[in-house]
C-alpha positions as CSV (number, residue, x, y, z in Angstrom):
1,M,63.9,248.4,49.7
2,A,62.2,247.1,46.6
3,T,61.4,249.8,44.1
4,D,61.3,250.3,40.3
5,K,62.2,253.2,38.0
6,K,58.5,254.3,37.8
7,T,58.1,254.5,41.6
8,A,61.5,256.2,42.2
9,G,60.8,258.7,39.5
10,A,57.4,259.5,40.9
11,L,58.8,259.9,44.4
12,L,61.4,262.4,43.4
13,A,59.1,264.3,41.0
14,A,56.6,264.7,43.9
15,L,59.4,266.1,46.0
16,L,59.8,269.1,43.7
17,I,56.3,270.1,44.7
18,L,56.9,269.2,48.3
19,A,60.0,271.2,48.6
20,V,58.3,274.5,47.8
21,G,55.0,273.5,49.5
22,C,52.7,275.0,47.0
23,L,50.6,272.5,45.0
24,P,48.6,269.6,46.6
25,A,49.4,266.0,46.3
26,P,47.5,262.7,46.1
27,P,46.1,261.3,49.3
28,A,48.2,259.1,51.6
29,H,47.5,255.6,52.8
30,A,50.7,255.1,54.9
31,E,51.8,256.9,58.1
32,T,55.1,257.6,59.7
33,N,55.9,258.6,63.3
34,F,59.0,260.5,62.4
35,A,57.4,263.6,63.9
36,R,54.4,263.9,66.2
37,K,52.2,266.5,67.8
38,S,53.2,267.3,71.4
39,K,50.6,266.2,73.9
40,E,51.8,268.7,76.5
41,T,49.8,271.7,77.3
42,V,52.2,274.6,77.1
43,A,51.6,278.4,77.4
44,L,53.0,279.7,74.1
45,P,54.5,283.2,73.7
46,P,52.8,285.7,71.4
47,L,53.3,284.9,67.7
48,S,56.3,286.7,66.3
49,P,55.7,288.8,63.1
50,P,57.5,287.5,60.0
51,D,60.9,289.0,59.1
52,Q,60.3,291.2,56.0
53,A,64.0,291.1,55.0
54,F,64.6,288.6,52.3
55,P,66.7,285.7,53.6
56,L,69.5,286.2,51.1
57,G,72.1,283.4,51.5
58,E,69.8,281.1,53.4
59,K,70.1,277.4,52.6
60,L,67.5,274.9,53.8
61,V,68.6,271.3,53.8
62,Y,66.0,268.5,54.2
63,D,66.2,264.8,54.8
64,I,63.6,263.1,52.7
65,S,61.9,259.8,53.7
66,W,59.2,257.6,52.3
67,V,57.2,255.6,54.9
68,G,60.3,256.0,57.2
69,I,62.8,254.9,54.6
70,P,65.5,257.6,53.6
71,I,65.4,258.2,49.9
72,G,67.2,261.5,49.3
73,T,67.8,265.1,50.2
74,G,66.2,268.4,49.2
75,E,67.8,271.9,49.3
76,L,66.5,275.4,48.8
77,W,69.1,278.1,48.5
78,A,68.5,281.8,48.2
79,K,71.8,282.0,46.2
80,E,72.3,285.6,45.2
81,K,71.0,289.1,44.4
82,T,71.7,289.9,40.7
83,S,70.2,291.6,37.7
84,L,68.1,290.2,34.9
85,A,66.8,292.1,31.9
86,G,67.5,295.3,33.7
87,R,65.7,294.3,36.9
88,E,67.1,293.5,40.3
89,V,66.3,289.9,41.2
90,Y,66.9,287.2,43.7
91,H,68.2,283.9,42.3
92,I,66.7,280.9,44.1
93,V,67.9,277.3,43.5
94,G,66.0,274.1,44.5
95,V,67.6,270.7,44.2
96,I,66.2,267.2,44.8
97,E,68.4,264.1,44.5
98,T,68.3,260.5,45.5
99,N,70.6,259.1,48.1
100,K,73.6,256.9,47.3
101,F,71.6,253.6,47.5
102,L,68.6,254.7,45.5
103,S,70.9,256.3,42.9
104,T,72.2,252.9,42.0
105,I,68.7,251.9,41.0
106,F,67.4,255.1,39.5
107,P,69.6,258.2,39.8
108,V,67.7,261.5,40.1
109,H,69.0,265.1,40.2
110,D,66.3,267.6,39.6
111,E,66.8,271.4,39.8
112,I,64.5,274.3,39.7
113,H,65.7,277.9,39.4
114,S,63.7,281.1,40.0
115,W,64.6,284.7,39.5
116,I,62.3,286.8,41.7
117,D,61.8,290.6,41.4
118,V,63.4,292.2,44.5
119,A,60.6,294.8,44.9
120,T,57.5,292.6,44.4
121,L,58.8,289.1,45.0
122,R,57.0,288.1,41.8
123,S,58.6,285.8,39.3
124,V,60.6,287.1,36.4
125,R,62.0,283.8,35.1
126,F,61.7,280.1,36.0
127,E,63.7,277.1,34.8
128,K,63.3,273.4,35.5
129,K,66.1,270.9,34.8
130,I,65.1,267.3,35.2
131,S,67.5,264.4,35.2
132,E,65.8,261.1,36.1
133,G,67.6,258.0,34.8
134,S,67.8,258.4,31.0
135,K,65.2,261.2,31.0
136,K,66.5,264.7,30.6
137,I,64.2,267.7,30.4
138,N,65.0,271.4,30.4
139,E,62.1,273.9,30.6
140,K,62.2,277.7,30.7
141,M,59.5,280.3,31.4
142,V,59.7,284.1,31.2
143,F,56.9,285.9,33.1
144,E,55.4,289.0,31.4
145,T,52.6,289.5,33.9
146,P,52.8,289.8,37.7
147,T,52.4,286.3,39.0
148,H,54.4,283.7,41.0
149,D,56.2,280.5,40.2
150,V,56.3,277.8,42.9
151,L,59.5,279.1,44.4
152,S,58.6,282.8,44.5
153,A,55.3,281.8,46.1
154,F,57.1,279.9,48.8
155,Y,59.2,283.0,49.8
156,W,56.2,285.3,49.5
157,V,54.1,283.1,51.8
158,R,56.9,283.2,54.5
159,R,56.7,287.0,54.5
160,Q,52.9,287.1,55.2
161,M,51.4,287.7,58.7
162,L,49.9,284.2,59.0
163,T,47.2,283.9,61.7
164,P,45.4,280.7,62.7
165,G,42.0,280.6,61.1
166,E,42.9,282.9,58.3
167,S,44.6,282.5,54.9
168,A,46.9,284.1,52.4
169,K,46.0,284.1,48.7
170,T,47.9,284.5,45.5
171,V,48.2,283.2,41.9
172,V,50.9,280.7,40.8
173,R,51.9,279.7,37.2
174,A,53.1,276.1,37.0
175,D,52.9,273.3,34.5
176,R,51.4,275.6,31.9
177,K,48.4,276.3,34.2
178,E,47.4,279.2,36.3
179,W,46.6,278.1,39.9
180,A,44.7,280.2,42.4
181,L,46.6,279.4,45.6
182,E,45.2,279.7,49.1
183,V,47.4,278.9,52.1
184,V,45.2,278.1,55.0
185,V,46.6,278.6,58.5
186,M,45.1,275.7,60.4
187,R,46.6,276.1,63.9
188,R,49.6,276.7,66.0
189,E,51.2,273.4,67.0
190,L,54.1,272.1,69.0
191,I,55.7,269.2,67.2
192,T,58.5,266.9,68.4
193,V,60.9,265.5,65.8
194,R,62.9,262.5,66.9
195,G,66.5,263.4,67.6
196,R,66.0,267.1,66.8
197,G,63.8,268.5,69.5
198,T,60.5,270.3,69.9
199,F,59.4,273.1,67.7
200,D,56.7,275.8,68.0
201,T,55.1,275.9,64.6
202,L,52.2,277.1,62.4
203,L,50.5,274.3,60.5
204,V,49.5,275.5,57.1
205,E,47.7,273.7,54.2
206,P,48.1,274.9,50.6
207,R,44.9,274.6,48.6
208,S,44.7,275.3,44.9
209,R,42.1,275.8,42.1
210,V,42.4,275.7,38.4
211,A,39.8,277.5,36.3
212,G,37.8,278.0,39.4
213,R,37.6,274.3,40.3
214,P,39.3,272.8,43.4
215,E,42.2,270.5,42.8
216,Q,41.0,267.1,43.9
217,K,44.2,265.1,44.2
218,G,44.7,265.6,48.0
219,K,46.7,267.9,50.1
220,S,50.2,268.7,51.5
221,L,50.9,270.1,54.9
222,I,53.7,272.4,56.1
223,H,54.9,273.2,59.6
224,L,56.4,276.7,59.5
225,S,58.4,277.8,62.6
226,A,56.5,280.3,64.7
227,D,59.6,282.6,65.0
228,S,60.2,285.4,62.6
229,S,62.1,283.3,60.1
230,R,59.0,281.2,59.3
231,K,61.3,278.4,58.1
232,P,59.6,275.2,57.1
233,V,60.5,272.6,59.7
234,K,58.5,269.7,58.4
235,L,57.0,269.1,55.0
236,T,54.5,266.4,54.3
237,Y,53.5,265.0,50.9
238,K,50.6,262.6,50.8
239,A,50.8,260.0,48.0
240,P,49.0,256.8,47.1
241,F,52.2,254.9,47.6
242,G,52.9,256.2,51.1
243,R,53.6,259.4,52.9
244,I,56.7,261.3,52.0
245,M,58.2,263.6,54.6
246,G,60.9,266.3,54.5
247,I,62.5,267.2,57.8
248,L,64.7,270.2,58.1
249,R,68.3,269.1,58.9
250,K,69.9,272.5,59.0
251,R,69.4,276.1,58.0
252,T,72.4,278.3,57.1
253,P,73.5,280.9,57.8
């Protein structure tokens, strides 16, 4: 695999957005058949309502590939329930890192932390820790108004009653901008993931606007399981240098 520091850094930076499935990405020019839509006609059971209990302790682990080539892993962990500034909060951790091979060329270990209000699921505090080669960045944001960061929005969306043809709307604060986020439920879809089976899913597309104008860079797609957990089974990030995919390897507990 031939790559350079700029490409590797762009790939892993993109995956921070992919992992939470909130903001759109540039358009793709490459495809992968790692997962495909089932061609079978199957009578599906009624859609289960989402579990309203917060998945405390849940860890989602994803295998990340670029045009079919493994490049790293992604994790989302609902780590703990704790207190922050006198408020009960959930502490969420997201981690993206390159695999052993790519790390010899350009090591990346990026973390995002979110502290989410237990009662509202709105963000209280957000931190981003970037380690990409020699670049080190630490950013912190404290929220004084009721809004979401990218992680709190991810868990909020999973609790919504998503129905094909409808959408869920909220506001996300990211990269010093306020995004109007609309998660459009496109359809219910059976997908087959090679080596992992067939999944009954809801295909959703996050769309965002800044200052009332649509974001024109492209789109991301998320396949959420149709069961009550609404776990993201497949994440797709479309980029000019090829399609990046995250496929759920395991969910614990």
